[in-house]
C-alpha positions in Angstrom: 140.5 -109.5 -72.3 140.1 -113.2 -72.5 138.8 -113.4 -68.9 136.2 -110.8 -69.6 135.0 -112.7 -72.8 134.8 -116.0 -70.9 133.0 -114.3 -68.0 130.3 -112.9 -70.3 130.0 -116.1 -72.3 129.4 -118.1 -69.2 126.8 -115.6 -68.1 124.9 -116.0 -71.4 125.4 -119.8 -71.3 123.7 -119.9 -67.9 120.8 -117.9 -69.3 121.9 -115.1 -67.1 120.4 -112.5 -69.4 116.9 -113.7 -68.3 117.9 -113.4 -64.6 119.4 -109.9 -65.3 116.2 -108.6 -66.9 114.0 -110.2 -64.3 116.0 -108.6 -61.4 116.0 -105.3 -63.3 112.2 -105.5 -63.5 112.0 -106.5 -59.9 114.1 -103.5 -58.8 112.0 -101.2 -61.0 108.8 -102.6 -59.5 110.2 -102.3 -56.0 111.4 -98.8 -56.6 108.1 -97.7 -58.2 106.2 -99.3 -55.3 108.3 -97.5 -52.7 108.0 -94.3 -54.7 104.2 -94.4 -54.9 103.8 -95.6 -51.3 105.8 -92.6 -50.2 103.4 -90.4 -52.0 100.2 -92.3 -51.1 100.7 -92.9 -47.4 100.9 -90.3 -44.7 104.4 -89.8 -43.2 103.4 -91.4 -39.9 102.0 -94.5 -41.6 105.0 -94.8 -43.9 107.4 -94.5 -40.9 105.5 -97.2 -38.9 105.4 -99.5 -41.9 109.1 -99.0 -42.5 109.9 -100.0 -39.0 108.0 -103.3 -39.3 109.5 -103.9 -42.7 112.9 -103.5 -41.2 112.1 -106.2 -38.6 110.6 -108.4 -41.3 113.8 -108.1 -43.4 115.8 -109.5 -40.5 113.5 -112.6 -40.2 113.1 -113.0 -44.0 116.9 -113.5 -44.2 116.5 -116.8 -42.3 113.5 -118.1 -44.1 113.1 -121.8 -43.4 116.2 -121.6 -41.2 118.3 -121.5 -44.3 116.9 -124.8 -45.8 116.5 -123.3 -49.3 120.0 -122.0 -49.2 121.4 -125.4 -48.4 119.3 -126.8 -51.3 120.8 -124.2 -53.6 124.4 -125.2 -52.9 124.1 -129.0 -52.5 121.5 -129.3 -55.2 123.8 -127.5 -57.5 126.8 -129.8 -57.0 124.6 -132.9 -57.4 124.1 -134.3 -60.9 121.7 -137.1 -60.1 118.1 -135.9 -60.6 116.6 -138.4 -58.2 118.9 -137.3 -55.4 118.1 -133.7 -56.1 114.4 -134.5 -55.9 114.8 -136.3 -52.5 117.0 -133.6 -51.1 114.5 -130.9 -52.2 111.5 -132.8 -50.7 113.3 -133.4 -47.4 114.4 -129.7 -47.1 110.9 -128.5 -48.1 109.2 -130.5 -45.3 111.8 -129.7 -42.6 112.2 -126.1 -43.6 108.4 -125.4 -43.4 108.3 -126.6 -39.8 111.1 -124.2 -38.9 109.3 -121.5 -40.9 106.2 -121.7 -38.7 108.3 -121.4 -35.6 110.1 -118.4 -37.0 106.8 -116.7 -37.9 105.6 -117.1 -34.3 108.8 -115.5 -33.0 108.4 -112.6 -35.6 104.9 -111.9 -34.2 106.1 -111.9 -30.7 108.8 -109.4 -31.6 106.0 -106.8 -32.1 105.8 -106.5 -28.3 109.0 -104.5 -28.3 107.3 -101.7 -30.3 103.6 -101.7 -29.5 104.1 -99.5 -26.4 105.8 -96.7 -28.5 103.7 -97.0 -31.7 100.0 -97.5 -31.7 98.2 -100.1 -33.9 101.5 -101.8 -34.8 100.6 -105.4 -34.1 98.1 -105.7 -37.0 100.9 -104.4 -39.3 103.1 -107.3 -37.9 100.2 -109.7 -38.5 100.1 -109.0 -42.3 103.8 -109.1 -42.5 103.7 -112.5 -40.7 101.4 -113.9 -43.5 103.8 -112.5 -46.1 106.7 -114.2 -44.2 105.0 -117.6 -44.8 104.4 -116.9 -48.5 108.0 -115.8 -48.7 109.1 -119.3 -47.7 107.3 -120.9 -50.7 108.6 -118.1 -53.0 112.3 -118.8 -52.1 111.8 -122.6 -52.3 110.2 -122.5 -55.8 113.0 -120.1 -57.0 115.7 -122.4 -55.7 114.1 -125.5 -57.3 114.3 -123.7 -60.7 117.9 -122.6 -60.2 119.4 -126.0 -59.2 117.7 -127.4 -62.3 119.3 -124.7 -64.6 115.8 -123.2 -65.4 116.9 -119.6 -65.2 114.4 -118.7 -67.9 111.5 -120.1 -65.8 113.1 -118.4 -62.7 112.8 -115.1 -64.6 109.2 -115.7 -65.5 108.3 -116.4 -61.9 110.0 -113.2 -60.7 108.4 -111.1 -63.5 105.0 -112.4 -62.7 105.3 -111.9 -58.9 106.9 -108.4 -59.2 104.7 -106.9 -62.0 101.4 -108.3 -60.7 102.4 -107.5 -57.1 103.2 -103.9 -58.1 99.8 -103.4 -59.8 97.9 -105.1 -57.0 99.8 -103.0 -54.4 99.1 -99.7 -56.1 95.4 -100.4 -56.6 94.8 -101.5 -53.0 96.9 -98.8 -51.5 95.1 -96.1 -53.6 91.7 -97.2 -52.4 92.4 -98.6 -48.9 95.6 -96.8 -47.8 97.8 -98.7 -45.4 95.4 -101.6 -44.9 95.2 -102.1 -48.7 99.0 -102.0 -49.0 99.4 -104.6 -46.2 96.9 -106.9 -47.7 98.5 -106.7 -51.2 102.1 -107.4 -50.0 100.9 -110.3 -47.8 99.3 -112.1 -50.8 102.0 -111.3 -53.4 104.5 -114.1 -52.7 101.9 -116.8 -52.8 101.7 -116.2 -56.6 104.9 -118.3 -56.8 102.8 -121.4 -56.1 101.8 -121.3 -59.7 105.3 -122.7 -60.5 105.2 -125.3 -57.7 106.0 -128.8 -58.9 104.4 -131.6 -56.8 106.9 -132.8 -54.2 106.8 -136.0 -52.1 106.6 -134.3 -48.8 106.5 -137.6 -47.0 110.3 -137.8 -47.4 111.7 -137.6 -43.8 115.3 -138.6 -44.3 118.1 -136.9 -46.1 119.6 -138.8 -49.1 122.5 -141.1 -47.9 125.1 -139.3 -50.0 124.7 -136.3 -47.8 125.5 -135.7 -44.2 122.5 -134.2 -42.3 125.0 -132.5 -40.0 126.8 -130.9 -42.9 123.6 -129.8 -44.7 122.2 -128.1 -41.6 125.5 -126.6 -40.5 125.7 -124.9 -43.9 122.1 -123.9 -43.7 122.5 -122.4 -40.2 125.7 -120.6 -41.1 124.2 -119.3 -44.3 121.0 -118.3 -42.6 123.0 -116.6 -39.8 125.2 -114.8 -42.2 122.2 -113.6 -44.2 120.4 -112.4 -41.1 123.5 -110.5 -39.9 124.2 -109.2 -43.4 120.7 -108.0 -44.0 120.6 -106.6 -40.5 123.1 -104.0 -41.7 120.3 -102.7 -44.0 117.6 -103.0 -41.3 119.5 -101.9 -38.2 119.9 -98.4 -39.6 116.1 -98.0 -39.8 115.5 -99.6 -36.4 118.2 -97.5 -34.8 116.9 -94.3 -36.3 113.4 -95.2 -35.1 114.8 -95.8 -31.6 117.2 -92.8 -31.4 115.2 -90.3 -33.4 111.7 -90.6 -34.9 109.6 -91.8 -37.9 110.1 -88.6 -39.8 113.9 -89.1 -39.8 113.2 -92.7 -40.9 111.2 -91.5 -43.9 113.9 -89.0 -45.0 116.6 -91.6 -44.6 114.7 -94.2 -46.7 114.4 -91.7 -49.6 118.2 -90.9 -49.5 119.2 -94.6 -49.6 116.5 -96.0 -51.8 118.2 -95.6 -55.3 121.8 -96.3 -54.2 120.9 -99.5 -52.4 119.3 -100.8 -55.6 122.3 -100.3 -57.9 123.7 -103.7 -56.7 121.0 -105.5 -58.8 123.4 -106.0 -61.7 126.0 -107.7 -59.6 123.3 -109.8 -58.0 122.1 -110.9 -61.4 125.5 -112.3 -62.3 126.1 -113.9 -59.0 122.6 -115.5 -58.9 122.9 -117.0 -62.4 126.5 -118.1 -61.9 126.2 -119.5 -58.4 125.5 -123.2 -59.4 128.6 -123.1 -61.7 130.7 -121.5 -59.0 129.6 -124.1 -56.5 130.6 -126.9 -58.9 134.1 -125.3 -59.4 134.8 -124.5 -55.7 138.2 -126.2 -55.8 139.2 -125.0 -59.3 141.7 -122.3 -58.6 142.1 -121.3 -62.2 138.4 -121.0 -62.8 137.9 -118.8 -59.7 140.8 -116.5 -60.5 139.5 -116.1 -64.1 136.0 -115.4 -62.8 137.2 -112.6 -60.5 139.3 -111.1 -63.3 136.4 -111.0 -65.7 134.1 -109.6 -63.0 136.4 -106.7 -62.3 137.0 -105.9 -66.0 133.2 -105.6 -66.4 132.1 -104.0 -63.2 134.9 -101.4 -62.6 134.0 -99.3 -65.7 130.3 -99.8 -65.0 130.6 -98.5 -61.4 132.7 -95.5 -62.4 130.1 -94.5 -65.0 127.2 -94.9 -62.7 128.9 -92.8 -59.9 129.9 -90.0 -62.3 126.4 -89.6 -63.6 124.6 -90.0 -60.3 126.9 -87.7 -58.4 126.7 -84.9 -61.0 122.9 -85.1 -61.3 122.2 -86.0 -57.6 119.8 -83.1 -56.8 118.0 -83.5 -60.1 117.5 -87.2 -59.5 116.0 -86.6 -56.0 113.7 -83.9 -57.3 112.4 -86.0 -60.2 111.8 -89.2 -58.4 110.7 -87.9 -55.0 110.1 -84.3 -54.1 112.0 -81.0 -54.2 112.3 -80.9 -50.4 114.5 -84.0 -50.6 117.1 -82.4 -52.8 118.9 -81.1 -49.7 119.8 -84.7 -49.0 122.0 -84.9 -52.2 125.2 -85.2 -50.0 123.8 -88.3 -48.3 122.7 -89.6 -51.7 126.3 -89.3 -53.2 127.9 -91.0 -50.2 125.5 -93.9 -50.4 126.0 -94.2 -54.1 129.8 -94.5 -53.6 129.2 -97.0 -50.8 127.0 -99.4 -52.7 129.1 -99.3 -55.8 132.1 -100.3 -53.7 129.8 -102.9 -52.3 129.5 -104.4 -55.8 133.3 -104.6 -56.1 134.0 -106.1 -52.7 131.2 -107.3 -50.3 128.8 -108.6 -53.0 131.6 -110.4 -54.9 133.6 -112.0 -52.1 130.6 -112.7 -49.9 128.9 -114.8 -52.7 132.2 -116.5 -53.5 132.7 -117.5 -49.9 129.2 -118.9 -49.9 129.8 -120.8 -53.2 133.0 -122.5 -51.9 131.2 -123.5 -48.6 133.1 -121.2 -46.2 130.0 -119.8 -44.5 131.5 -119.8 -41.0 133.8 -117.0 -42.1 130.9 -115.1 -43.6 129.0 -115.4 -40.4 131.9 -114.1 -38.2 132.5 -111.2 -40.6 128.8 -110.2 -40.6 128.6 -110.4 -36.8 131.6 -108.1 -36.5 130.1 -105.7 -39.1 126.8 -105.5 -37.3 128.5 -104.8 -34.0 130.6 -102.1 -35.7 127.5 -100.5 -37.2 125.6 -100.3 -33.9 128.7 -98.9 -32.1 129.2 -96.2 -34.7 125.5 -95.4 -34.8 125.3 -94.8 -31.1 128.3 -92.5 -31.2 127.5 -90.6 -34.4 123.7 -90.4 -34.8 122.8 -88.4 -31.6 125.3 -85.7 -32.7 125.1 -85.8 -36.6 121.6 -87.3 -37.1 121.2 -88.6 -40.7 124.8 -87.9 -41.7 125.9 -89.9 -38.6 124.0 -92.9 -39.8 125.2 -92.5 -43.4 128.9 -92.5 -42.2 128.2 -95.5 -39.9 126.7 -97.6 -42.7 129.4 -96.6 -45.3 132.3 -97.4 -43.0 130.8 -100.7 -42.0 130.1 -101.9 -45.5 133.6 -101.0 -46.7 135.3 -102.7 -43.8 133.2 -105.9 -44.2 134.0 -106.0 -48.0 137.7 -105.8 -47.4 137.6 -108.5 -44.7 135.7 -110.9 -47.0 138.2 -110.1 -49.8 141.1 -110.9 -47.4 139.6 -114.3 -46.3 138.7 -115.4 -49.9 142.2 -114.7 -51.2 143.6 -116.7 -48.2 141.3 -119.6 -49.2 142.4 -119.2 -52.9 146.1 -119.3 -51.8 145.5 -122.6 -50.0 144.1 -124.3 -53.1 146.5 -126.5 -55.0 
């Protein structure tokens, strides 16, 4: 049990408990927001908003073209505060330019949907403003993480999530969809309260780094994240294309709780990432981390699945509506899928990122997206929601096993 003890000790040493609590609060706020939005908005408005949100999720994955993700890895392995500061300033300036370009492309993407769904462009417009705010939110978060300020990171998340939830509920209650869109557009800009003045005049990367290496990692990480998050957006987009917004609403309800159980693994990986990046060539450390991770998460996953599968209908009735209880079969399949995601895809995907092997992550994610789309076009027309559920579950399991295979191959090559 030594590896489990060391695993938990390192988590606490990194102030991971603050990250865990803040992510839990974030998940609760996101869940409550989705729950109330489902109840407050008409099905048609909720379906349209879900489609735009799915497109937004794709673009949000490559915020700043991966600049903040490069800052996270290379800022973590750098001990010199001055070099960290210059790297941060350079990536903030350069990333913001790319962010504005991406926002323009996001707004142009609305043209693919405006003919089928009325009044969709102005929904895209509010999400475009949110996209810009999301850039600053990610940047400030990363600045805190590379400087080992997990406690401040938690305060930032808690403020944005709690205040955002309250603002969203109030505006949606009084102004319906327009109020909701205004609230979510403004919410990420609250992160600027934590912004530390940066010398944005820095135009060159610190000499200890290679610009080519920094941006290669950023692009691969951004591409991987886009493709990875596309797995959780493509299902919505495909349902909207192959079926209609009512199916989209039912599907969102079935997947909402299961897709959020990964927050616990995310908390550990977020708090431990800087340490993992520093030890990317330490074979003993990496093996011990994996051992401790499994000793902790396997019992947790088994417990969660037992409770949620046994009380699946009751959970859907309590949190949503009695009419959604018929989707308990989908709920159980999704719960098993995302718990296996914790044990494979979440773990090995983050480890591959920490050791710098992002090209493999990108290739695996691209293969997974193609697999999902292929399965969906085969299964959804015939089996509807169950077809999409099977498509997503098979895809996530296959991608997790592939990432595990490539990481152990990397581990074997270490001396």
